[in-house]
Gaussian input, Z-matrix of N, CA and C with variables (Angstrom, degrees):
# hf/3-21g

backbone

0 1
 N
 C     1     B1
 C     2     B2     1     A1
 N     3     B3     2     A2     1     D1
 C     4     B4     3     A3     2     D2
 C     5     B5     4     A4     3     D3
 N     6     B6     5     A5     4     D4
 C     7     B7     6     A6     5     D5
 C     8     B8     7     A7     6     D6
 N     9     B9     8     A8     7     D7
 C    10    B10     9     A9     8     D8
 C    11    B11    10    A10     9     D9
 N    12    B12    11    A11    10    D10
 C    13    B13    12    A12    11    D11
 C    14    B14    13    A13    12    D12
 N    15    B15    14    A14    13    D13
 C    16    B16    15    A15    14    D14
 C    17    B17    16    A16    15    D15
 N    18    B18    17    A17    16    D16
 C    19    B19    18    A18    17    D17
 C    20    B20    19    A19    18    D18
 N    21    B21    20    A20    19    D19
 C    22    B22    21    A21    20    D20
 C    23    B23    22    A22    21    D21
 N    24    B24    23    A23    22    D22
 C    25    B25    24    A24    23    D23
 C    26    B26    25    A25    24    D24
 N    27    B27    26    A26    25    D25
 C    28    B28    27    A27    26    D26
 C    29    B29    28    A28    27    D27
 N    30    B30    29    A29    28    D28
 C    31    B31    30    A30    29    D29
 C    32    B32    31    A31    30    D30
 N    33    B33    32    A32    31    D31
 C    34    B34    33    A33    32    D32
 C    35    B35    34    A34    33    D33
 N    36    B36    35    A35    34    D34
 C    37    B37    36    A36    35    D35
 C    38    B38    37    A37    36    D36
 N    39    B39    38    A38    37    D37
 C    40    B40    39    A39    38    D38
 C    41    B41    40    A40    39    D39
 N    42    B42    41    A41    40    D40
 C    43    B43    42    A42    41    D41
 C    44    B44    43    A43    42    D42
 N    45    B45    44    A44    43    D43
 C    46    B46    45    A45    44    D44
 C    47    B47    46    A46    45    D45
 N    48    B48    47    A47    46    D46
 C    49    B49    48    A48    47    D47
 C    50    B50    49    A49    48    D48
 N    51    B51    50    A50    49    D49
 C    52    B52    51    A51    50    D50
 C    53    B53    52    A52    51    D51
 N    54    B54    53    A53    52    D52
 C    55    B55    54    A54    53    D53
 C    56    B56    55    A55    54    D54
 N    57    B57    56    A56    55    D55
 C    58    B58    57    A57    56    D56
 C    59    B59    58    A58    57    D57
 N    60    B60    59    A59    58    D58
 C    61    B61    60    A60    59    D59
 C    62    B62    61    A61    60    D60
 N    63    B63    62    A62    61    D61
 C    64    B64    63    A63    62    D62
 C    65    B65    64    A64    63    D63
 N    66    B66    65    A65    64    D64
 C    67    B67    66    A66    65    D65
 C    68    B68    67    A67    66    D66
 N    69    B69    68    A68    67    D67
 C    70    B70    69    A69    68    D68
 C    71    B71    70    A70    69    D69
 N    72    B72    71    A71    70    D70
 C    73    B73    72    A72    71    D71
 C    74    B74    73    A73    72    D72
 N    75    B75    74    A74    73    D73
 C    76    B76    75    A75    74    D74
 C    77    B77    76    A76    75    D75
 N    78    B78    77    A77    76    D76
 C    79    B79    78    A78    77    D77
 C    80    B80    79    A79    78    D78
 N    81    B81    80    A80    79    D79
 C    82    B82    81    A81    80    D80
 C    83    B83    82    A82    81    D81
 N    84    B84    83    A83    82    D82
 C    85    B85    84    A84    83    D83
 C    86    B86    85    A85    84    D84
 N    87    B87    86    A86    85    D85
 C    88    B88    87    A87    86    D86
 C    89    B89    88    A88    87    D87
 N    90    B90    89    A89    88    D88
 C    91    B91    90    A90    89    D89
 C    92    B92    91    A91    90    D90
 N    93    B93    92    A92    91    D91
 C    94    B94    93    A93    92    D92
 C    95    B95    94    A94    93    D93
 N    96    B96    95    A95    94    D94
 C    97    B97    96    A96    95    D95
 C    98    B98    97    A97    96    D96
 N    99    B99    98    A98    97    D97
 C   100   B100    99    A99    98    D98
 C   101   B101   100   A100    99    D99
 N   102   B102   101   A101   100   D100
 C   103   B103   102   A102   101   D101
 C   104   B104   103   A103   102   D102
 N   105   B105   104   A104   103   D103
 C   106   B106   105   A105   104   D104
 C   107   B107   106   A106   105   D105
 N   108   B108   107   A107   106   D106
 C   109   B109   108   A108   107   D107
 C   110   B110   109   A109   108   D108
 N   111   B111   110   A110   109   D109
 C   112   B112   111   A111   110   D110
 C   113   B113   112   A112   111   D111
 N   114   B114   113   A113   112   D112
 C   115   B115   114   A114   113   D113
 C   116   B116   115   A115   114   D114
 N   117   B117   116   A116   115   D115
 C   118   B118   117   A117   116   D116
 C   119   B119   118   A118   117   D117
 N   120   B120   119   A119   118   D118
 C   121   B121   120   A120   119   D119
 C   122   B122   121   A121   120   D120
 N   123   B123   122   A122   121   D121
 C   124   B124   123   A123   122   D122
 C   125   B125   124   A124   123   D123
 N   126   B126   125   A125   124   D124
 C   127   B127   126   A126   125   D125
 C   128   B128   127   A127   126   D126
 N   129   B129   128   A128   127   D127
 C   130   B130   129   A129   128   D128
 C   131   B131   130   A130   129   D129
 N   132   B132   131   A131   130   D130
 C   133   B133   132   A132   131   D131
 C   134   B134   133   A133   132   D132
 N   135   B135   134   A134   133   D133
 C   136   B136   135   A135   134   D134
 C   137   B137   136   A136   135   D135
 N   138   B138   137   A137   136   D136
 C   139   B139   138   A138   137   D137
 C   140   B140   139   A139   138   D138
 N   141   B141   140   A140   139   D139
 C   142   B142   141   A141   140   D140
 C   143   B143   142   A142   141   D141
 N   144   B144   143   A143   142   D142
 C   145   B145   144   A144   143   D143
 C   146   B146   145   A145   144   D144
 N   147   B147   146   A146   145   D145
 C   148   B148   147   A147   146   D146
 C   149   B149   148   A148   147   D147
 N   150   B150   149   A149   148   D148
 C   151   B151   150   A150   149   D149
 C   152   B152   151   A151   150   D150
 N   153   B153   152   A152   151   D151
 C   154   B154   153   A153   152   D152
 C   155   B155   154   A154   153   D153
 N   156   B156   155   A155   154   D154
 C   157   B157   156   A156   155   D155
 C   158   B158   157   A157   156   D156
 N   159   B159   158   A158   157   D157
 C   160   B160   159   A159   158   D158
 C   161   B161   160   A160   159   D159
 N   162   B162   161   A161   160   D160
 C   163   B163   162   A162   161   D161
 C   164   B164   163   A163   162   D162
 N   165   B165   164   A164   163   D163
 C   166   B166   165   A165   164   D164
 C   167   B167   166   A166   165   D165
 N   168   B168   167   A167   166   D166
 C   169   B169   168   A168   167   D167
 C   170   B170   169   A169   168   D168
 N   171   B171   170   A170   169   D169
 C   172   B172   171   A171   170   D170
 C   173   B173   172   A172   171   D171
 N   174   B174   173   A173   172   D172
 C   175   B175   174   A174   173   D173
 C   176   B176   175   A175   174   D174
 N   177   B177   176   A176   175   D175
 C   178   B178   177   A177   176   D176
 C   179   B179   178   A178   177   D177
 N   180   B180   179   A179   178   D178
 C   181   B181   180   A180   179   D179
 C   182   B182   181   A181   180   D180
 N   183   B183   182   A182   181   D181
 C   184   B184   183   A183   182   D182
 C   185   B185   184   A184   183   D183
 N   186   B186   185   A185   184   D184
 C   187   B187   186   A186   185   D185
 C   188   B188   187   A187   186   D186
 N   189   B189   188   A188   187   D187
 C   190   B190   189   A189   188   D188
 C   191   B191   190   A190   189   D189
 N   192   B192   191   A191   190   D190
 C   193   B193   192   A192   191   D191
 C   194   B194   193   A193   192   D192
 N   195   B195   194   A194   193   D193
 C   196   B196   195   A195   194   D194
 C   197   B197   196   A196   195   D195
 N   198   B198   197   A197   196   D196
 C   199   B199   198   A198   197   D197
 C   200   B200   199   A199   198   D198
 N   201   B201   200   A200   199   D199
 C   202   B202   201   A201   200   D200
 C   203   B203   202   A202   201   D201
 N   204   B204   203   A203   202   D202
 C   205   B205   204   A204   203   D203
 C   206   B206   205   A205   204   D204
 N   207   B207   206   A206   205   D205
 C   208   B208   207   A207   206   D206
 C   209   B209   208   A208   207   D207
 N   210   B210   209   A209   208   D208
 C   211   B211   210   A210   209   D209
 C   212   B212   211   A211   210   D210
 N   213   B213   212   A212   211   D211
 C   214   B214   213   A213   212   D212
 C   215   B215   214   A214   213   D213
 N   216   B216   215   A215   214   D214
 C   217   B217   216   A216   215   D215
 C   218   B218   217   A217   216   D216
 N   219   B219   218   A218   217   D217
 C   220   B220   219   A219   218   D218
 C   221   B221   220   A220   219   D219
 N   222   B222   221   A221   220   D220
 C   223   B223   222   A222   221   D221
 C   224   B224   223   A223   222   D222
 N   225   B225   224   A224   223   D223
 C   226   B226   225   A225   224   D224
 C   227   B227   226   A226   225   D225
 N   228   B228   227   A227   226   D226
 C   229   B229   228   A228   227   D227
 C   230   B230   229   A229   228   D228
 N   231   B231   230   A230   229   D229
 C   232   B232   231   A231   230   D230
 C   233   B233   232   A232   231   D231
 N   234   B234   233   A233   232   D232
 C   235   B235   234   A234   233   D233
 C   236   B236   235   A235   234   D234
 N   237   B237   236   A236   235   D235
 C   238   B238   237   A237   236   D236
 C   239   B239   238   A238   237   D237
 N   240   B240   239   A239   238   D238
 C   241   B241   240   A240   239   D239
 C   242   B242   241   A241   240   D240
 N   243   B243   242   A242   241   D241
 C   244   B244   243   A243   242   D242
 C   245   B245   244   A244   243   D243
 N   246   B246   245   A245   244   D244
 C   247   B247   246   A246   245   D245
 C   248   B248   247   A247   246   D246
 N   249   B249   248   A248   247   D247
 C   250   B250   249   A249   248   D248
 C   251   B251   250   A250   249   D249
 N   252   B252   251   A251   250   D250
 C   253   B253   252   A252   251   D251
 C   254   B254   253   A253   252   D252
 N   255   B255   254   A254   253   D253
 C   256   B256   255   A255   254   D254
 C   257   B257   256   A256   255   D255
 N   258   B258   257   A257   256   D256
 C   259   B259   258   A258   257   D257
 C   260   B260   259   A259   258   D258
 N   261   B261   260   A260   259   D259
 C   262   B262   261   A261   260   D260
 C   263   B263   262   A262   261   D261
 N   264   B264   263   A263   262   D262
 C   265   B265   264   A264   263   D263
 C   266   B266   265   A265   264   D264

   B1=1.4499
   B2=1.4618
   B3=1.3173
   B4=1.4444
   B5=1.4975
   B6=1.3490
   B7=1.4594
   B8=1.5390
   B9=1.3296
   B10=1.4323
   B11=1.5582
   B12=1.3055
   B13=1.4957
   B14=1.5437
   B15=1.2648
   B16=1.4539
   B17=1.5046
   B18=1.3320
   B19=1.3775
   B20=1.5189
   B21=1.3625
   B22=1.3623
   B23=1.5819
   B24=1.3540
   B25=1.4055
   B26=1.4855
   B27=1.2431
   B28=1.4470
   B29=1.5042
   B30=1.2758
   B31=1.5148
   B32=1.5417
   B33=1.3195
   B34=1.4454
   B35=1.5396
   B36=1.3154
   B37=1.4368
   B38=1.5326
   B39=1.3469
   B40=1.4360
   B41=1.5661
   B42=1.3663
   B43=1.5219
   B44=1.5821
   B45=1.2875
   B46=1.4386
   B47=1.5037
   B48=1.3397
   B49=1.4454
   B50=1.5449
   B51=1.3368
   B52=1.4784
   B53=1.5599
   B54=1.3036
   B55=1.4739
   B56=1.4596
   B57=1.3734
   B58=1.4560
   B59=1.5669
   B60=1.3751
   B61=1.4920
   B62=1.4616
   B63=1.2972
   B64=1.4766
   B65=1.4777
   B66=1.3450
   B67=1.4883
   B68=1.4759
   B69=1.3037
   B70=1.5278
   B71=1.5267
   B72=1.3632
   B73=1.4744
   B74=1.5045
   B75=1.2921
   B76=1.4578
   B77=1.4382
   B78=1.3329
   B79=1.5119
   B80=1.5037
   B81=1.2991
   B82=1.4774
   B83=1.5168
   B84=1.3152
   B85=1.3940
   B86=1.5668
   B87=1.3310
   B88=1.4253
   B89=1.6001
   B90=1.3478
   B91=1.3540
   B92=1.5084
   B93=1.3154
   B94=1.4440
   B95=1.5265
   B96=1.3487
   B97=1.4137
   B98=1.5243
   B99=1.3896
   B100=1.4319
   B101=1.4872
   B102=1.3868
   B103=1.4551
   B104=1.4888
   B105=1.2229
   B106=1.5475
   B107=1.4668
   B108=1.3048
   B109=1.5063
   B110=1.4521
   B111=1.3008
   B112=1.5251
   B113=1.5234
   B114=1.3755
   B115=1.4298
   B116=1.5334
   B117=1.3653
   B118=1.4001
   B119=1.5553
   B120=1.3333
   B121=1.5001
   B122=1.4725
   B123=1.3771
   B124=1.4769
   B125=1.5174
   B126=1.4069
   B127=1.4392
   B128=1.5526
   B129=1.2981
   B130=1.4877
   B131=1.4885
   B132=1.3430
   B133=1.4273
   B134=1.5427
   B135=1.3070
   B136=1.4617
   B137=1.5294
   B138=1.3185
   B139=1.4340
   B140=1.5223
   B141=1.2898
   B142=1.4541
   B143=1.5864
   B144=1.3124
   B145=1.4674
   B146=1.4633
   B147=1.3229
   B148=1.4691
   B149=1.5496
   B150=1.3737
   B151=1.4450
   B152=1.5710
   B153=1.3464
   B154=1.4630
   B155=1.5271
   B156=1.3209
   B157=1.4721
   B158=1.5198
   B159=1.4046
   B160=1.4292
   B161=1.5250
   B162=1.3756
   B163=1.4626
   B164=1.5896
   B165=1.2470
   B166=1.5021
   B167=1.4657
   B168=1.3957
   B169=1.5183
   B170=1.5390
   B171=1.2350
   B172=1.4968
   B173=1.5526
   B174=1.3098
   B175=1.4502
   B176=1.4970
   B177=1.3376
   B178=1.4193
   B179=1.5319
   B180=1.3808
   B181=1.4763
   B182=1.5268
   B183=1.2999
   B184=1.4803
   B185=1.5375
   B186=1.3597
   B187=1.4058
   B188=1.5830
   B189=1.3501
   B190=1.4152
   B191=1.5639
   B192=1.3114
   B193=1.4791
   B194=1.4947
   B195=1.2657
   B196=1.5401
   B197=1.5189
   B198=1.3349
   B199=1.4445
   B200=1.5496
   B201=1.3192
   B202=1.4771
   B203=1.4603
   B204=1.3515
   B205=1.4383
   B206=1.5381
   B207=1.3216
   B208=1.5110
   B209=1.5212
   B210=1.3617
   B211=1.5146
   B212=1.4991
   B213=1.3641
   B214=1.4386
   B215=1.5376
   B216=1.2773
   B217=1.4659
   B218=1.5509
   B219=1.3387
   B220=1.4409
   B221=1.5285
   B222=1.3273
   B223=1.4244
   B224=1.4984
   B225=1.3227
   B226=1.5067
   B227=1.5429
   B228=1.2473
   B229=1.4801
   B230=1.5224
   B231=1.2899
   B232=1.4650
   B233=1.5237
   B234=1.2580
   B235=1.5292
   B236=1.5071
   B237=1.3027
   B238=1.3880
   B239=1.5225
   B240=1.3761
   B241=1.4988
   B242=1.5471
   B243=1.3757
   B244=1.4750
   B245=1.5695
   B246=1.2843
   B247=1.5169
   B248=1.5142
   B249=1.3824
   B250=1.4947
   B251=1.5321
   B252=1.2498
   B253=1.4975
   B254=1.4804
   B255=1.3784
   B256=1.4845
   B257=1.5187
   B258=1.2937
   B259=1.5031
   B260=1.4614
   B261=1.3260
   B262=1.4896
   B263=1.5401
   B264=1.3468
   B265=1.4627
   B266=1.4682
   A1=110.24
   A2=115.83
   A3=120.16
   A4=110.94
   A5=116.85
   A6=118.65
   A7=105.80
   A8=116.29
   A9=120.50
   A10=109.08
   A11=112.79
   A12=117.42
   A13=111.71
   A14=120.07
   A15=125.75
   A16=111.90
   A17=116.08
   A18=122.81
   A19=116.04
   A20=115.49
   A21=124.46
   A22=117.32
   A23=113.86
   A24=118.40
   A25=114.16
   A26=119.50
   A27=126.11
   A28=111.26
   A29=117.39
   A30=120.69
   A31=102.47
   A32=113.08
   A33=121.17
   A34=111.19
   A35=118.33
   A36=122.97
   A37=109.36
   A38=116.74
   A39=121.90
   A40=111.25
   A41=110.63
   A42=115.41
   A43=109.84
   A44=117.80
   A45=121.25
   A46=111.33
   A47=116.05
   A48=121.34
   A49=109.41
   A50=117.36
   A51=121.48
   A52=109.46
   A53=116.86
   A54=120.89
   A55=111.66
   A56=116.42
   A57=118.25
   A58=112.86
   A59=112.60
   A60=114.57
   A61=116.95
   A62=116.31
   A63=121.47
   A64=118.77
   A65=118.81
   A66=120.37
   A67=112.08
   A68=118.22
   A69=119.24
   A70=101.21
   A71=112.23
   A72=116.59
   A73=116.24
   A74=115.82
   A75=121.62
   A76=114.59
   A77=115.08
   A78=118.74
   A79=106.39
   A80=114.00
   A81=124.08
   A82=107.15
   A83=116.11
   A84=120.24
   A85=109.37
   A86=116.89
   A87=117.03
   A88=110.31
   A89=115.02
   A90=122.24
   A91=111.87
   A92=118.49
   A93=123.13
   A94=109.24
   A95=115.77
   A96=121.40
   A97=115.32
   A98=115.79
   A99=122.54
   A100=109.36
   A101=113.55
   A102=119.73
   A103=110.35
   A104=124.16
   A105=127.89
   A106=106.43
   A107=119.58
   A108=124.18
   A109=110.76
   A110=109.65
   A111=116.34
   A112=108.38
   A113=113.11
   A114=120.36
   A115=107.38
   A116=114.40
   A117=116.96
   A118=113.60
   A119=117.48
   A120=119.76
   A121=103.57
   A122=114.86
   A123=119.03
   A124=118.61
   A125=115.50
   A126=119.43
   A127=111.74
   A128=118.18
   A129=118.11
   A130=113.19
   A131=117.98
   A132=119.12
   A133=108.50
   A134=117.38
   A135=122.38
   A136=112.89
   A137=120.66
   A138=121.52
   A139=115.27
   A140=117.39
   A141=119.25
   A142=109.17
   A143=120.32
   A144=122.70
   A145=110.87
   A146=115.52
   A147=123.11
   A148=115.69
   A149=114.94
   A150=118.56
   A151=106.34
   A152=110.73
   A153=119.53
   A154=110.51
   A155=117.28
   A156=121.23
   A157=104.36
   A158=116.74
   A159=118.74
   A160=108.64
   A161=116.08
   A162=118.24
   A163=108.27
   A164=119.05
   A165=121.32
   A166=110.50
   A167=113.08
   A168=118.15
   A169=110.66
   A170=118.50
   A171=119.38
   A172=108.86
   A173=118.31
   A174=121.22
   A175=113.83
   A176=117.02
   A177=123.05
   A178=116.30
   A179=115.19
   A180=119.08
   A181=108.61
   A182=113.52
   A183=118.99
   A184=108.69
   A185=117.43
   A186=122.83
   A187=112.41
   A188=114.33
   A189=119.13
   A190=114.35
   A191=112.81
   A192=117.31
   A193=112.45
   A194=116.53
   A195=117.73
   A196=109.62
   A197=118.65
   A198=120.62
   A199=112.79
   A200=112.88
   A201=115.15
   A202=115.71
   A203=114.93
   A204=122.13
   A205=109.84
   A206=114.16
   A207=119.75
   A208=111.22
   A209=114.53
   A210=119.94
   A211=111.26
   A212=114.78
   A213=118.49
   A214=111.28
   A215=114.61
   A216=119.53
   A217=108.93
   A218=115.03
   A219=118.00
   A220=114.98
   A221=117.59
   A222=122.58
   A223=111.73
   A224=115.79
   A225=121.20
   A226=108.34
   A227=118.30
   A228=120.94
   A229=111.53
   A230=117.12
   A231=121.26
   A232=112.44
   A233=116.65
   A234=120.85
   A235=110.57
   A236=117.36
   A237=121.06
   A238=116.28
   A239=111.83
   A240=114.98
   A241=112.02
   A242=112.43
   A243=116.85
   A244=112.17
   A245=116.36
   A246=120.71
   A247=106.68
   A248=114.16
   A249=120.02
   A250=107.38
   A251=116.82
   A252=123.10
   A253=109.63
   A254=115.15
   A255=120.37
   A256=110.49
   A257=115.61
   A258=118.49
   A259=107.08
   A260=115.29
   A261=120.00
   A262=104.04
   A263=114.94
   A264=117.15
   A265=108.53
   D1=133.42
   D2=173.44
   D3=-130.00
   D4=129.48
   D5=-179.28
   D6=-127.86
   D7=115.38
   D8=168.99
   D9=-124.41
   D10=28.22
   D11=-179.30
   D12=-105.71
   D13=-88.17
   D14=-179.37
   D15=-134.10
   D16=138.87
   D17=-176.57
   D18=-58.27
   D19=-38.87
   D20=-178.67
   D21=-65.19
   D22=-8.23
   D23=177.68
   D24=-79.97
   D25=-11.85
   D26=-177.85
   D27=-113.06
   D28=130.78
   D29=170.34
   D30=-82.26
   D31=106.94
   D32=-174.23
   D33=-65.23
   D34=-38.67
   D35=179.37
   D36=-63.94
   D37=-44.80
   D38=-178.80
   D39=-64.53
   D40=-44.76
   D41=179.20
   D42=-59.66
   D43=-46.84
   D44=179.07
   D45=-56.75
   D46=-45.56
   D47=-178.14
   D48=-65.33
   D49=-42.28
   D50=-176.38
   D51=-64.03
   D52=-39.31
   D53=178.11
   D54=-69.41
   D55=-41.10
   D56=-178.31
   D57=-64.34
   D58=-41.70
   D59=-178.98
   D60=-92.34
   D61=12.25
   D62=176.30
   D63=75.89
   D64=9.80
   D65=177.53
   D66=-75.21
   D67=-11.88
   D68=-179.94
   D69=-132.03
   D70=137.48
   D71=-178.84
   D72=-73.51
   D73=-23.85
   D74=-177.72
   D75=171.50
   D76=163.81
   D77=-177.28
   D78=-149.77
   D79=154.45
   D80=171.08
   D81=-143.76
   D82=135.15
   D83=178.62
   D84=-143.61
   D85=142.94
   D86=175.59
   D87=-115.74
   D88=18.45
   D89=178.86
   D90=-147.77
   D91=138.73
   D92=176.86
   D93=-115.68
   D94=167.19
   D95=-179.42
   D96=-57.34
   D97=-34.20
   D98=175.02
   D99=-127.15
   D100=128.49
   D101=-179.44
   D102=-122.73
   D103=124.75
   D104=0.86
   D105=-68.48
   D106=150.30
   D107=-178.92
   D108=-61.40
   D109=147.28
   D110=178.48
   D111=-100.86
   D112=164.32
   D113=176.56
   D114=-60.47
   D115=138.70
   D116=174.02
   D117=95.41
   D118=-0.34
   D119=-179.17
   D120=-64.48
   D121=128.02
   D122=-177.96
   D123=-58.28
   D124=-25.80
   D125=179.80
   D126=-84.42
   D127=-2.97
   D128=174.16
   D129=-100.93
   D130=8.13
   D131=178.91
   D132=-69.58
   D133=148.01
   D134=-173.08
   D135=-76.71
   D136=-11.86
   D137=-175.89
   D138=-103.60
   D139=19.82
   D140=179.83
   D141=-92.16
   D142=119.69
   D143=-179.75
   D144=-82.34
   D145=155.11
   D146=169.37
   D147=57.35
   D148=38.21
   D149=-178.52
   D150=-128.25
   D151=135.80
   D152=174.36
   D153=-118.88
   D154=119.29
   D155=-179.95
   D156=-116.24
   D157=122.17
   D158=176.46
   D159=-119.74
   D160=163.54
   D161=176.78
   D162=-60.01
   D163=156.77
   D164=-176.16
   D165=-70.89
   D166=75.47
   D167=178.26
   D168=-143.62
   D169=15.59
   D170=-177.22
   D171=-68.02
   D172=-16.94
   D173=179.21
   D174=-65.93
   D175=-22.75
   D176=-170.77
   D177=-102.44
   D178=129.91
   D179=171.22
   D180=-66.44
   D181=169.55
   D182=179.28
   D183=-61.34
   D184=-40.89
   D185=-179.45
   D186=-62.33
   D187=-43.10
   D188=177.41
   D189=-62.90
   D190=-43.02
   D191=174.14
   D192=-63.04
   D193=-42.84
   D194=178.22
   D195=-63.72
   D196=-41.34
   D197=174.97
   D198=-55.20
   D199=-45.11
   D200=178.28
   D201=-59.58
   D202=-43.41
   D203=-179.62
   D204=-63.09
   D205=-40.75
   D206=179.19
   D207=-63.85
   D208=-43.09
   D209=176.61
   D210=-61.70
   D211=-43.24
   D212=178.94
   D213=-58.03
   D214=-45.05
   D215=-178.58
   D216=-62.94
   D217=-47.89
   D218=177.60
   D219=-59.75
   D220=-38.48
   D221=175.68
   D222=-61.59
   D223=-48.68
   D224=-179.49
   D225=-60.37
   D226=-49.48
   D227=179.37
   D228=-57.69
   D229=-46.82
   D230=175.76
   D231=-58.97
   D232=-46.67
   D233=176.86
   D234=-54.78
   D235=-53.39
   D236=-174.52
   D237=-67.41
   D238=-22.82
   D239=178.56
   D240=-97.03
   D241=0.53
   D242=175.31
   D243=82.04
   D244=18.15
   D245=-176.03
   D246=-101.00
   D247=139.88
   D248=177.57
   D249=-80.37
   D250=129.81
   D251=177.04
   D252=-141.05
   D253=135.39
   D254=179.33
   D255=51.39
   D256=54.71
   D257=177.90
   D258=-92.73
   D259=133.38
   D260=179.05
   D261=-105.10
   D262=128.39
   D263=-178.08
   D264=-121.37

């Protein structure tokens, strides 16, 4: 099972149980039902096999993520120098 859409699409308790009892071969998700995750989220338990949980960024290619980091840097530099950058009017 792969979920890169919305956390609410997956019953997290059921997914954890299916992985633990071997009814599901594996799962990967980059989104949980609550972001940022709260303590006690069933998919963050240490005993769940064959599960990959990543931060909510599977949507982006390496190039897209690098572009975001570059723009963040440019925005911070512009802010601290008092320059208007990417202003929406």
